[in-house]
N, C-alpha and C positions, 0 to 999 in steps of 0.2 A: 504493500500500500504506499502510494508516493509520499503523503503527508503524515504517516503514522506517528512521528514524533512531535506533531503539533497537538497532541492530546495533552490535556492538563496534567501537570506534574512531570511531563517529559520533553526532552529536546532543548534545554537549557544549556547543555554541555558543560555542567559545573564540574570544576576541577577538584576532586575530592581529597586531594593531598594525602593519599593514602601513606605515603612514604613518610610522613610526619607522625603517624599515630603513635609509633613506638618510641619517639623522641620527645618526652614531656619538657626536657630542658630547652629544646628548639621552640617548642610552643610557648612556653613561659619567657622566653627571650623576645619573641615576637610581640607578646602582650606588653612586656615593659618597654618596647620601642615604640609603642602605639600602633603597630602594624597588625591589629587584629579589631574585631567589632563582635558583638553578640546579639543573638535573637533570643527572645524572652518568652517561655510557656508558663501557663499556669493551668493545672488539671486539664491538658490536652488542647488548649486553647493557645492561640498566637497573639502576640502583641502587635496591633496595626495601627495605623493612622486612622482617626475618626474626624469628619463624619463619613468620608467616602469609603473607608475600608478596604483600600486599594494598594497599600504600600506595608511590606512587613518592616517593622521598626528594628533598626540596628543600634544597639547602644555600646557605649565605650565600655571595656572590661571592668574599669574601676568604679562603675556606677554603683551608688549605695545600695540599690534595691537588690543587687546580685548577692549581698551578705545574706538574703534569705534562702539561697539555694542550698539544698542538703547534699548535693553530689558535685563533683568537680564538673567543669565545663565539658561538653561533648564537641569534637571537631567535626563541622559539617564539610569544610573545603576551603578553597582558596578563591577569593574574588579576582576579577580583571585586573584590579590596581595592585595586587599583591597581598592584600590584606587577607589574614585567615578568618574565617567565619565560624564562630562557635555558637553553642546553644546552652543556656541554663534553664533549669526548672525550678520554679518556686512555688510548687503545689502545696506546700505546707501553709502558704499565706491564707488566711481566714478573712475575708472583707466583712466590714461592719454591716449590719442592718440586712435588709431583704436582698442584697446583692451577694449575700454571703454563699448562695447555692446557685450553682450554674443551672440552666434551664435544662440542659440535657436533651435527649431524644433526637428525633429525626430533623426537626426544624427548631434548632435552639436559635433565638434571636436575642438572647440576654447578651450583656456586655458587663464587663468588670472593670473598674478603674482603682488603679493603686495610688495611694497617697503620696508616694514618693515620685511619681511620675506625672507629667502634664496631662491637664483635662482631656486633650485631644488625642491621648493614647488609650486604647482599650484593648481588653482580652476578647477576641471574637472567635466563635467556632469556625474551624477551617472549611466545612462544607458550605458554610454562609458566605465565605469570602474568595474561595478558591478560584472561581471563574473571573474575579476582579483583579487578581494579582499578575504581575509580570511572570512569564515562564520561569525566570530565575528564582523570583521570590516564592513561587509556588513549589518549585522543586526543593528549595531549602525548607520551607515550611512543612512539607510532607516529611522530608527526612528527618527533621528535628522531632516531629510528633511522633513519628514511628519508633524513633530511637529512645524517647523518653517513655513512652509506652512500654516498650520491651523491658527496660530497666525496672520500672514499676511493678510488672507482673512477673519477672524473672529474678527476684532478689536472691532465691534459694537455690542451691546446687539441685539439678534433677537426679544426681547420682546418690548423693548422701543426705541431702537435706540441710546442710549447712549454709548459713549466710554467705554469700560469695561477693567479691567486690570488683567494681568497675576498673578495667584497664584498656590499654589501647586508645586512649582519648574518646572512651565511650563505645567503641566497637567489639567490645569482648568483656566477658566477666570470667573471674577465676576463682576457684574454690581452693583455699589453702589447706583444707583437710584432706581432700582426697586427690587433688591436682586436676580436677575436672575443669575444662576449658569450654565456655559457651560463647555462641555468636548469634547475633540478630538473624532471625529468619523472616522470609517471605513466603506466605501460603499461597500457592497457585490456585486461581480461580478462573474457570472459563466463564465467559459471558458472550452471549451469542445472539446473533440477529438471525432468526430463523425466518425464512421467506418461502412463499408458495405464489409463484406469478406476481402479481401487484399487491400482494398483501404480506404483512410481516405480524409475527407472533409476539404478543406482549402479555405480561401477567403482573400481578400485584400481591404482595406479602400482606398478611395480617398486621395490623398496627400502622400501616403507611398513611400517610395523609390522603383525604377523601379524593377519589378519582386519580391517583397517581399510578401510572403504569410504566414499566421499563422492560428492557430485554431480560430474558431468562438467564440465570447464573448458578453456578454451584461450585464446590470445591473439588480439585482434582485429587482422586485417591491414590494411594501407594500403588506403584506398579502400573499406572494407567496412563496412555497417551492422551494428548490434548483432544485429539479426534474422538477417542473413545469416551472422554469424559463429556464431551458435548452430547453425544448421543445418548449415553445413559441419563444425564441430567434432564434432558429435553423429554425423553420417555418417561421418567420417573414423575416429572412434574405435571405433564399435559397429556400423556399417553400417546404423544405423536412420534412416529419414526422418522428419523433424520438419516439422509444419505451423504451426498458430498459435503465435506467440511473444509473451510479455507481459513486459515490464520491471517488476521489483519493487523493487529496493532496491540500494544500492551499499556498498561497503565499502573504505576505504583499507586496503591490505595491505602492511605494511612488510618483506616478505620476498622480494626487497628493496624494490620501488617500485612496486607495481601498484594499479590501481583495480578491484576486482570488482564486475562489473555482474551483479547477481543477477536471473534470469529464470525464468519458468516456460514450458515448451513441451510441446506435445502431439504425441505419437508416433503417426504414420501406419501403422506396421508394429512388430511386436515381436520379429522373428528377429535375435539378436544375432550379429555376426561382427566379433570385435575385431581391432583393429590391434595385434600384439603389441610393437610398437616403443613404442607411447603407453600401453598398458593390460597389466596382468597378468591382470586378469579384470573382467568387468562382468555384471551380473545385475539381473534385475526382483525387487523386493522389496515385499511387501503391508505394509499399515499395520500389522498385528498383528506382523509380524516387525521392523520399525522401532521400533514402540512396546517391544518386548521388549528391543531392543538399548539404547535410551535408559534403560530401567529397570534395565540391567546384568544381564540375564538371559542365559543361553547361547542366543542367537538365530543363531550361526553368524558373525555380522558384528559389527565394532565401528563405531559411528557416528562421524562427522565429530567432531572435537574441539570441545569448547564454546568459543565465542568466534569460530569460523569462520562465514562467512556460509552455508556448506553446512548446518551445524548449525541456524542460524537458520531457513533456509528448510524445512527437513525438520521442524522443531518445529512450524512454523505450518501445513505441510501436514497434520500429524497432527490439530491443533486445527482445521482447516478455516478459517484466519483469513489466508490469503494475499491476500484482497481489500484 
C-alpha cells in the first residue's frame, strides 16, 4: 500500500537512539548540557497545549513538576535538532476536587491541569487528540504511553514474582533475584476491511458509543499467520467465510500495547450470524452509506474515529486507493 506509513502513529521516522539506552552517563550528560527535553504523562494521558490540543508539550528536564515522577525518565529517541526526547510519568499526582478522577472509557473528554504548569497545558486522552497531533508528536505520544503502561503493569518478574527494576532507559526490566530479563511487547492484532462487491462488513462491540461501527478485529493466536487470523476472527464473530486476504498497513496502538495489522479480505458469503459475546451488531454497508457517515450525515452509523486504522482503511476504500 503506497501511503501505508501515513497512518496515525506511523511514518515520522523517529530516531530512537537505541545505541544510547545502555549508556546512562551519556544520557545524563546530554541532560546536563541542555540537549534534552521531556514529555509528561499522567495515568496514560499526555500533556498537550490547550485549547487546540494539537501539540505535545516538551518540558526542560529540570522542570519542578518532574520531581513527582516515581521512575527514571524513559528515552524515546532523538529529535532532528540533536536533542534527546525523554518521557516522565507522574501518575502518583492526585488532582484536587472533581478533576481528581480521569473520565476513562471510550470517549474521555476530561482534562487535568497541574498547579506547577501553565493553565494552557492539560493532560488529555490520546484517543481524543491523536488525529490533531503532527506525525512526530503522535509517534512520540504513543511510544511514551505504551512504555509507561508496560512498566505500570509489569513491575513484577513473571518468572519468580519479585519486583524488577527498570534498566536500558526504560526499554527493559531486570530481576535481581532470578536474573530474568523482560522487554516491552506489542500484541499483534488483525483488523480487516471485509468486502463483498460494493459493500463492507462493519461491526460494533458492546459498550461502544451509540451508532459507532468499525472494521472487525482480533488478536493473532500463537502459531497463526496473519491470513489465518483474519479468516478465523471474521468467521468466529460473524459466521462469514473469507477467501483472499491482503496485508495493507500497520499501526502501533497504545491502548495498551497492540500492533494493528490492517488487511483487506474478500467475503465468500454474506449471511451474518454474530457471536453476541464478541459483537453487539454487524452489518453490510454500501459505499454511499459510509460516505454519508464520514460526511456527518444521518446514515444510521457513526464511522470509526479519525486516527484509527479502521478509519484509514475505510477512507481509502471509498477513494479506491487501497493498492
